[in-house]
C-alpha positions in Angstrom: 21.9 -37.6 -15.5 25.5 -37.4 -14.2 26.4 -34.8 -11.7 28.2 -31.6 -13.0 31.7 -31.5 -11.7 33.9 -28.6 -11.2 35.8 -29.3 -14.3 32.6 -28.9 -16.3 32.0 -25.6 -14.8 35.6 -24.5 -15.5 35.1 -25.5 -19.2 31.9 -23.8 -19.4 33.3 -20.7 -18.0 36.3 -20.6 -20.2 34.1 -20.9 -23.2 31.2 -19.0 -22.6 31.7 -16.4 -19.6 32.2 -12.7 -20.8 33.5 -12.0 -17.1 36.0 -14.7 -17.5 37.3 -13.2 -20.8 37.1 -9.7 -19.1 39.6 -11.0 -16.5 41.9 -12.3 -19.3 41.8 -8.7 -20.8 42.2 -7.1 -17.4 45.6 -9.2 -17.0 46.6 -8.1 -20.5 45.9 -4.6 -19.6 48.0 -4.9 -16.5 50.9 -3.5 -18.4 49.4 0.1 -18.2 49.2 0.0 -14.5 47.2 2.6 -12.8 46.2 4.2 -16.2 43.5 1.4 -16.2 40.2 1.6 -14.6 37.8 -1.4 -14.5 34.2 -1.5 -14.4 33.3 2.0 -13.6 29.9 3.6 -14.6 28.7 6.4 -16.8 25.6 8.0 -18.1 24.6 6.7 -21.7 23.9 9.7 -23.8 21.4 7.9 -25.8 19.3 6.3 -23.2 20.1 8.6 -20.2 20.5 5.6 -18.1 23.5 4.5 -15.7 25.7 2.0 -17.6 29.0 0.2 -16.8 31.8 0.0 -18.8 34.4 -2.8 -18.7 37.9 -1.0 -18.9 39.1 2.7 -19.6 42.8 3.3 -20.2 43.9 7.0 -19.8 47.5 7.5 -20.7 49.3 10.7 -20.1 51.7 12.1 -22.7 53.6 15.3 -22.9 51.1 17.0 -25.3 48.2 14.3 -25.3 46.0 12.3 -23.2 45.0 9.1 -24.9 41.6 7.6 -23.4 40.5 4.3 -24.7 37.0 3.0 -23.8 37.2 -0.8 -23.9 34.4 -3.3 -24.2 35.1 -7.2 -24.1 33.0 -9.8 -25.6 33.7 -13.3 -25.4 32.7 -14.6 -28.9 32.5 -18.2 -29.4 35.2 -19.8 -31.5 32.4 -21.6 -33.5 30.6 -18.3 -34.0 33.1 -15.7 -35.1 32.5 -12.2 -36.2 32.9 -11.6 -40.1 33.4 -7.8 -40.8 32.5 -6.9 -44.5 34.9 -4.1 -45.6 35.0 -1.4 -48.4 37.4 1.2 -49.4 37.3 4.3 -47.0 36.1 7.5 -48.6 37.9 10.8 -48.5 35.3 12.2 -46.1 35.5 9.2 -44.0 39.3 9.6 -43.5 39.1 11.8 -40.3 39.2 11.6 -36.6 38.0 14.2 -34.0 40.4 15.3 -30.9 39.4 17.6 -28.2 41.6 20.4 -27.9 42.0 22.0 -24.6 43.4 25.6 -24.1 44.4 27.6 -21.2 45.8 31.0 -20.7 49.3 31.9 -20.5 49.3 32.2 -16.5 48.3 28.5 -16.4 45.0 29.2 -14.6 42.7 30.5 -17.2 40.6 27.8 -18.9 38.9 28.4 -22.2 37.0 25.3 -22.6 37.2 22.3 -25.2 37.0 22.7 -28.7 37.1 19.9 -31.4 39.9 19.6 -33.9 39.1 17.3 -36.9 42.1 15.9 -38.6 41.0 15.2 -42.3 42.7 12.8 -44.9 46.5 12.0 -45.0 46.4 10.3 -41.5 48.5 7.0 -41.6 45.8 5.1 -39.4 42.8 6.1 -41.3 43.9 6.7 -44.9 41.5 6.9 -47.9 41.2 3.8 -49.8 42.2 1.4 -46.8 39.6 -0.9 -46.2 37.1 -0.3 -43.4 34.2 -2.2 -41.9 30.6 -1.4 -43.0 28.7 -4.5 -41.7 29.3 -7.6 -39.7 27.7 -11.2 -39.4 28.2 -14.1 -36.8 29.0 -17.4 -38.6 26.3 -19.8 -38.3 24.2 -17.5 -36.4 20.4 -17.2 -37.1 20.6 -13.6 -36.1 23.2 -11.4 -34.7 23.8 -11.4 -31.0 21.9 -9.1 -29.3 24.5 -8.8 -26.6 27.1 -8.2 -29.4 25.2 -5.3 -30.7 25.0 -3.9 -27.0 28.9 -4.3 -26.8 29.3 -2.9 -30.1 27.7 0.5 -28.9 28.8 0.7 -25.6 32.5 2.1 -26.2 31.1 5.0 -28.4 28.5 5.7 -25.9 31.0 5.9 -23.1 32.9 8.2 -25.1 29.9 10.4 -25.6 29.5 10.5 -22.0 33.0 11.6 -21.3 32.9 14.4 -24.0 29.7 15.7 -22.6 30.6 15.7 -19.0 34.1 14.7 -18.0 35.0 18.4 -17.1 38.1 17.3 -14.9 39.5 15.6 -18.1 39.1 18.5 -20.3 41.0 20.9 -18.0 44.4 19.2 -19.0 45.5 22.6 -20.3 47.3 22.8 -23.3 46.6 19.2 -24.3 44.9 17.4 -27.0 42.8 14.4 -26.0 42.4 11.4 -28.3 39.3 9.2 -27.5 39.4 5.6 -28.8 36.5 3.2 -28.6 37.6 -0.4 -28.7 35.8 -3.8 -28.9 38.0 -6.7 -28.0 37.3 -10.4 -28.7 39.1 -13.7 -28.4 41.9 -14.5 -30.5 41.0 -16.2 -33.9 37.3 -14.8 -33.8 37.6 -11.8 -36.1 37.5 -12.3 -39.7 37.4 -9.8 -42.6 36.3 -9.7 -46.2 37.0 -7.0 -48.5 34.9 -5.8 -51.5 35.8 -3.6 -54.4 33.5 -0.6 -55.6 31.2 -3.0 -57.4 30.5 -5.5 -54.6 32.9 -8.2 -55.6 34.8 -10.1 -53.0 38.5 -9.4 -53.2 40.0 -12.8 -52.2 39.0 -15.0 -49.5 37.8 -14.2 -46.1 40.8 -14.0 -43.6 41.4 -13.8 -39.7 42.4 -10.5 -38.7 44.1 -9.2 -35.4 42.3 -5.8 -35.9 39.9 -3.6 -38.1 38.5 -0.1 -38.1 34.9 0.0 -38.4 33.4 3.0 -39.8 30.6 4.7 -37.5 30.4 8.5 -38.0 28.4 8.9 -34.8 28.0 12.5 -33.7 27.3 13.5 -30.0 26.0 17.0 -29.1 28.2 17.9 -26.2 26.8 21.3 -25.7 24.8 23.5 -27.8 28.1 24.7 -29.6 30.2 21.8 -29.4 29.8 18.5 -31.6 32.0 15.4 -31.2 32.1 12.6 -34.0 33.4 9.1 -33.4 34.5 8.2 -36.8 35.7 4.8 -36.2 35.4 1.6 -33.9 38.4 -0.4 -33.6 37.6 -4.0 -33.3 40.6 -5.9 -32.1 41.5 -9.5 -30.6 43.1 -10.0 -27.4 46.5 -10.5 -28.7 46.5 -7.2 -30.7 44.9 -5.1 -27.9 48.1 -3.9 -26.4 49.5 -3.1 -29.9 46.5 -1.0 -30.7 46.6 1.1 -27.6 50.4 1.8 -27.8 49.8 2.8 -31.5 47.7 5.5 -30.3 50.5 6.5 -27.6 52.8 7.4 -30.8 50.6 10.4 -31.4 52.7 13.2 -32.7 51.6 17.0 -32.5 53.1 17.7 -36.1 50.0 17.1 -38.1 48.6 14.7 -35.5 49.5 11.6 -37.5 49.7 7.9 -36.3 52.7 6.0 -37.4 52.0 2.4 -38.5 53.0 -0.3 -36.1 56.5 -1.5 -36.5 56.6 -4.5 -38.9 53.3 -4.2 -40.3 53.3 -4.1 -44.3 50.7 -2.7 -46.7 50.1 -4.4 -49.8 47.3 -3.9 -52.4 46.1 -0.7 -50.7 45.4 -2.6 -47.6 46.6 -1.5 -44.3 46.7 -3.1 -40.8 43.5 -1.6 -39.9 
């Protein structure tokens, strides 16, 4: 058997290493500078165990704080993710933001409340296609590690809502919490179905898609926060997705579409 060379190891890492892919994403996220934290820890609200996240991006805007929890998964090119999508229902067209209110003297803190923005939002419109299930091409079963990566961004957000008191003392600000799963380019596919389960066209590669979750966290006895959607995105679309959330506007808390993205046949970018 021939000995393994450093070239063989390099090729293996480029194709198979989650850590190598994380480093590529870290370079991509370098645009946000000190707003990015890498490989921090949190207490999983489901298992109550200490876990590690890949990235958090916290961007301060005049009236908002955008917090993105990002997990990177090095999906292999020969085993891409295929997301099955149907039209979003009206009751699913929402996102929760955390509203932090303080007194007029700037010192009194009333604590966080949850504000639900329902329907009419550009990013999560009723009728747009949204993920319901996923498969991996030629896989005998779904990758357990992929399932783990799938849940980590939302669990990390649950931990933030339950325990990050410093974040919630951003007086007079709204906090948008965004769970993101990022995969290599050309490894994310979508296929859309009508209400009768008939496929609408062929599967296609997508730079980004929203996946409906509806996961609710009991932050306190009176405070519940629901993560409506996970955002699945390729490395090439990661910056665009985060910058989309930085365009939050206080009037109606709406998300403008990405510049240059067109919507046809009731299908949006996400």
